[in-house]
C-alpha positions in Angstrom: 10.2 -12.5 -6.7 12.0 -14.6 -4.2 15.4 -13.7 -2.7 17.0 -16.8 -4.1 16.0 -16.0 -7.7 17.1 -12.4 -7.3 20.5 -13.5 -6.0 20.9 -15.9 -8.9 20.1 -13.2 -11.4 21.9 -10.2 -10.0 24.7 -12.0 -8.2 25.2 -13.1 -4.6 28.2 -10.7 -4.1 26.3 -7.6 -4.9 26.7 -4.7 -2.4 22.9 -4.2 -2.4 20.9 -6.2 0.1 18.8 -9.0 -1.4 15.6 -7.5 -0.1 16.4 -4.3 -2.0 17.3 -6.2 -5.1 14.0 -8.0 -5.1 12.2 -4.7 -4.2 13.9 -2.9 -7.1 12.9 -5.6 -9.6 9.3 -5.6 -8.3 9.1 -1.9 -8.6 10.5 -2.0 -12.1 8.1 -4.7 -13.3 5.1 -3.1 -11.7 4.4 -5.8 -9.2 4.0 -3.3 -6.4 2.2 0.0 -6.9 0.2 2.4 -4.9 1.6 4.8 -2.3 0.8 2.7 0.8 2.1 -0.5 -0.7 5.3 1.2 -2.0 5.9 2.7 1.4 5.2 -0.5 3.4 7.4 -2.6 1.1 10.2 0.0 1.4 9.9 -0.1 5.2 10.1 -3.9 5.3 13.2 -3.8 3.2 14.8 -1.2 5.5 14.0 -3.4 8.5 15.8 -6.3 6.9 18.8 -4.2 6.0 19.0 -2.8 9.6 18.8 -6.2 11.2 21.5 -7.7 9.0 23.9 -4.7 9.0 27.0 -5.5 10.9 29.8 -3.3 12.3 32.9 -3.0 10.2 36.1 -4.8 11.3 37.7 -3.1 14.2 40.5 -0.9 13.2 42.9 1.0 15.4 42.8 4.0 13.0 39.0 4.1 13.0 37.5 7.5 13.9 34.6 8.1 16.2 32.3 8.7 13.3 33.2 5.3 11.8 32.5 3.5 15.1 28.9 4.8 15.5 26.0 2.8 14.0 24.0 5.9 12.9 26.9 7.4 10.9 27.9 4.0 9.4 24.4 3.1 8.4 23.4 6.4 6.8 25.6 6.1 3.7 24.6 2.4 3.4 21.0 3.3 3.4 21.6 6.1 0.9 23.2 3.6 -1.5 20.2 1.4 -1.4 17.7 4.2 -1.9 19.7 5.4 -4.9 19.5 1.8 -6.3 15.7 1.8 -6.0 15.5 5.2 -7.7 17.5 3.8 -10.6 15.1 0.9 -10.9 12.1 3.2 -11.0 11.7 6.9 -9.9 10.6 6.7 -6.3 7.2 7.7 -5.1 6.7 10.8 -2.9 5.9 8.6 0.0 9.2 6.8 -0.2 11.1 10.1 -0.4 9.2 11.3 2.7 10.0 8.0 4.5 13.6 8.2 3.6 13.8 11.8 5.0 12.2 10.5 8.2 14.9 7.7 8.5 17.7 10.2 8.0 16.2 12.5 10.6 16.0 9.6 13.0 19.6 8.6 12.4 20.6 12.2 13.2 18.8 11.9 16.5 20.6 8.7 17.3 24.0 10.1 16.3 25.3 10.1 19.9 24.3 6.5 20.7 27.4 4.5 21.1 26.0 1.0 21.5 25.2 -0.5 18.1 22.4 -2.9 19.3 20.7 -0.1 21.2 20.8 2.2 18.2 19.6 -0.6 16.0 16.6 -1.4 18.3 15.7 2.3 18.6 15.7 2.7 14.8 13.5 -0.4 14.4 11.1 0.9 17.0 10.9 4.3 15.2 10.0 2.5 11.9 7.2 0.5 13.7 5.8 3.8 15.1 6.1 5.5 11.7 4.3 2.7 10.0 1.5 2.8 12.6 1.0 6.6 12.7 1.9 7.8 9.2 0.2 5.0 7.3 -2.4 3.1 9.3 -3.7 5.8 11.6 -3.6 8.4 8.8 -5.6 6.0 6.6 -8.2 5.5 9.3 -8.6 9.2 9.8 -9.1 9.8 6.1 -11.6 6.9 5.9 -13.6 8.2 8.9 -13.9 11.7 7.4 -14.7 10.5 3.8 -17.2 7.9 4.9 -19.4 10.7 6.4 -20.0 12.0 2.9 -21.8 8.8 1.8 -25.6 9.1 2.0 -28.1 6.3 2.2 -29.3 4.8 -1.1 -26.4 6.1 -3.2 -24.7 4.1 -5.9 -20.9 4.8 -5.7 -18.6 4.3 -8.7 -15.0 3.5 -8.1 -12.2 2.4 -10.5 -9.8 -0.5 -10.0 -8.5 -1.1 -6.5 -7.5 1.2 -3.8 -7.0 0.1 -0.2 -8.0 3.6 1.0 -11.2 3.7 -1.0 -12.0 0.2 0.1 -11.5 1.2 3.8 -13.9 4.2 3.3 -16.6 2.0 1.9 -16.1 -0.7 4.6 -16.3 1.9 7.3 -19.4 3.5 5.9 -21.1 0.1 5.5 -20.3 -1.2 9.0 -21.1 2.1 10.7 -19.5 2.3 14.1 -16.6 0.0 14.6 -13.3 -0.3 16.5 -11.4 2.9 17.3 -8.8 4.2 14.9 -6.0 3.2 17.2 -7.3 -0.3 17.6 -7.7 -0.8 13.9 -4.2 0.7 13.2 -2.7 -1.7 15.7 -4.5 -4.6 14.1 -3.2 -3.5 10.7 0.3 -3.3 12.0 0.2 -6.8 13.4 -1.3 -8.3 10.3 0.4 -6.3 7.6 2.6 -9.1 6.3 -0.3 -11.6 6.4 -2.7 -9.3 4.5 -0.2 -8.7 1.7 -0.2 -12.4 0.9 -4.0 -12.5 1.1 -4.3 -9.5 -1.3 -2.2 -11.4 -3.8 -4.6 -14.3 -3.6 -7.6 -12.1 -4.0 -6.1 -10.6 -7.2 -6.3 -14.0 -9.0 -10.1 -14.4 -9.4 -11.7 -16.2 -12.3 -14.7 -14.7 -14.2 -16.9 -17.4 -12.7 -15.9 -16.4 -9.2 -16.6 -12.7 -10.1 -20.2 -13.7 -11.1 -20.7 -15.6 -7.9 -19.3 -12.8 -5.8 -21.5 -10.1 -7.4 -24.7 -12.1 -6.7 -24.3 -12.9 -3.1 -27.7 -13.1 -1.4 -28.5 -10.8 1.4 -29.5 -13.7 3.6 -26.0 -15.1 3.2 -24.4 -12.0 4.6 -22.9 -12.4 8.1 -21.9 -8.8 8.7 -23.6 -6.3 11.0 -26.6 -4.3 9.8 -25.2 -1.4 7.7 -25.3 2.1 9.1 -25.5 3.6 5.6 -27.0 1.3 3.0 -25.5 1.9 -0.5 -24.2 0.0 -3.5 -21.0 0.1 -5.4 -20.3 0.0 -9.2 -16.7 -1.2 -9.7 -15.2 -0.2 -13.0 -12.2 -2.1 -14.3 -9.8 -2.3 -17.3 -6.8 -4.0 -18.6 -4.0 -4.9 -18.0 -4.2 -5.6 -14.3 -8.0 -5.9 -13.7 -7.5 -4.9 -10.1 -11.2 -4.2 -9.7 -11.5 -8.0 -9.1 -9.7 -7.5 -5.8 -12.0 -4.6 -4.9 -15.0 -6.8 -5.7 -13.8 -9.6 -3.6 -13.0 -7.3 -0.6 -16.3 -5.4 -0.7 -18.5 -8.4 -1.2 -16.8 -10.2 1.7 -18.2 -7.6 4.1 -21.6 -7.7 2.4 -21.6 -4.6 0.2 -23.8 -5.0 -2.9 -21.5 -4.6 -5.9 -21.7 -4.6 -9.6 -18.6 -5.2 -11.8 -18.2 -3.8 -15.3 -15.5 -3.0 -17.8 -14.6 0.6 -18.5 -16.0 0.3 -22.0 -19.5 -0.3 -20.6 -19.5 2.6 -18.2 -21.6 5.0 -20.4 -24.4 2.5 -20.3 -24.3 2.2 -16.5 -23.4 5.8 -15.5 -27.0 6.9 -15.2 -27.5 4.8 -12.1 -24.4 6.3 -10.4 -25.0 9.1 -7.8 -21.5 9.5 -6.6 -18.2 9.1 -8.4 -15.4 8.5 -5.9 -11.8 9.6 -6.2 -9.6 6.9 -7.8 -7.2 6.7 -4.9 -6.6 8.1 -1.4 -2.8 8.0 -1.8 -0.4 10.9 -1.9 0.5 12.4 -5.3 2.6 9.8 -7.1 5.2 10.1 -9.9 3.8 6.9 -11.4 0.3 8.3 -12.0 0.4 7.1 -15.6 0.2 3.6 -14.3 -2.9 4.3 -12.3 -5.0 5.5 -15.3 -4.9 2.8 -18.0 -8.0 4.3 -19.6 -8.4 5.8 -23.1 -8.9 9.6 -23.3 -12.5 9.3 -24.7 -13.4 7.1 -21.7 -12.2 9.8 -19.4 -14.3 12.4 -21.2 -17.4 10.3 -20.9 -16.6 9.5 -17.3 -16.5 13.2 -16.3 -19.1 14.4 -18.7 -21.7 12.1 -17.1 
């Protein structure tokens, strides 16, 4: 949802920043989901709020607390977080991020210069994004990829950026260092979000062509651990299409199927992966759009 459409719907004179208005609507309608995506979108909105937050009009009766950026911005941020929570109960990662922002504001309490405090807060957000999300994801991917053995057929459900990173790392073998990959993710985070949206819109014909890419057409390095992936998908989002596009792009042999056909294909699977590498979420019911009997067959196999 664009900021202009959000303003026209919810009012230009709202006390909530337009970025948070759009984010709240997207949360409510399920356009953004997953721990990492929730947290990154929240951090982007916070950065926009920090950059546009202006000092109140000078007043002779203003106290020292009212003249400091950290003490002025704290209640403002709390109002916006409460707005998001009303739109949809917030994920654990957003609560943790909000606590980090409050702690950072407390540390900047003695900074008198507004611009200096603003810049330090923005720098802290960049560092948090790099270390708490990207570096953490790479550390998990490095550890989890070690459990994949040659010749295995790995089954995964839907799309998870963390699971995709594990499979990519295991397929490529040795690659850039964790710090380098995290810095690349930080620089390209906004660009990749738009690319992911494009990958999500794949026609059935494109799925067929992607799942039958010839080995001679692959341009990736020789895999360190050869394996294949069975991608299971279901309504309503069909996010497995995005997983299929991402994995075939690096040359991983993939097979795509609907959840209803899993019992007929489960015999070839040697490793069922976890569905996600995210922290525990309070929207888990959205991550499992599967009937109970399918879950039983999935685990029974």
